[in-house]
C-alpha positions in Angstrom: 77.6 91.9 -156.5 79.5 89.5 -153.6 82.8 90.9 -155.0 81.6 94.2 -155.2 80.8 93.7 -151.0 84.0 91.7 -150.3 86.2 94.2 -151.6 83.9 97.3 -150.1 84.4 95.7 -146.3 88.3 95.1 -147.5 88.6 98.8 -147.8 86.8 100.0 -145.0 88.8 97.3 -142.8 91.7 98.5 -144.5 91.0 102.3 -143.8 90.2 101.1 -140.2 93.8 99.8 -140.0 94.9 103.0 -141.4 93.7 105.0 -138.8 94.4 103.1 -135.7 98.2 103.2 -137.1 98.1 106.9 -137.1 96.9 106.5 -133.5 99.6 104.7 -132.3 102.6 107.3 -134.4 100.7 109.7 -132.5 101.8 108.4 -129.3 105.4 108.0 -130.3 106.3 111.7 -131.3 109.7 110.0 -133.2 107.7 108.6 -135.7 105.4 111.4 -136.1 107.5 113.4 -139.0 107.8 109.9 -140.6 107.1 109.8 -144.1 104.7 106.9 -143.8 102.9 109.0 -141.4 102.4 112.5 -143.2 101.5 109.6 -146.0 98.8 108.2 -144.0 97.9 111.8 -142.0 96.9 113.2 -145.4 94.8 110.3 -146.1 92.9 110.2 -142.9 93.0 113.6 -141.3 89.9 114.5 -144.0 87.6 111.6 -142.7 88.3 112.7 -139.0 87.9 116.2 -139.3 84.7 115.5 -140.0 84.1 114.3 -136.4 86.7 116.7 -134.8 84.5 119.5 -135.5 81.3 118.0 -133.7 83.5 116.1 -130.5 85.8 117.8 -129.0 88.8 116.9 -127.2 88.5 115.2 -123.5 91.4 115.8 -121.2 93.4 116.7 -124.4 92.6 113.5 -125.5 90.8 113.5 -129.1 88.5 111.2 -129.7 87.5 111.4 -133.4 89.2 108.2 -134.2 87.4 106.3 -131.7 83.9 107.3 -132.8 85.7 106.8 -136.6 86.8 103.4 -136.2 83.4 102.1 -134.6 81.5 104.0 -137.3 83.5 102.3 -139.8 83.3 98.8 -138.3 79.5 99.5 -138.2 79.6 100.1 -141.6 81.7 96.9 -142.5 79.3 94.8 -140.2 76.4 96.0 -142.5 77.8 95.5 -145.8 79.2 91.8 -145.1 75.7 90.9 -143.8 74.4 92.3 -146.8 
């Protein structure tokens, strides 16, 4: 059971890192049309879309990724303590 929890925590952390990388890429227009950026976007955007429905951009800044990262961090912490 510990192995399963450790794998789940690792996957949540890896997904969080993918979201973070997508945020960084969104600030660098020259990297947005990169193949890796497109792949990451396909993986991350469906999850972020859930938050974008409820959290509008504030001043042109999309905060859905911040909320998603907080949620993933809480989930990973909760699993790690279990």
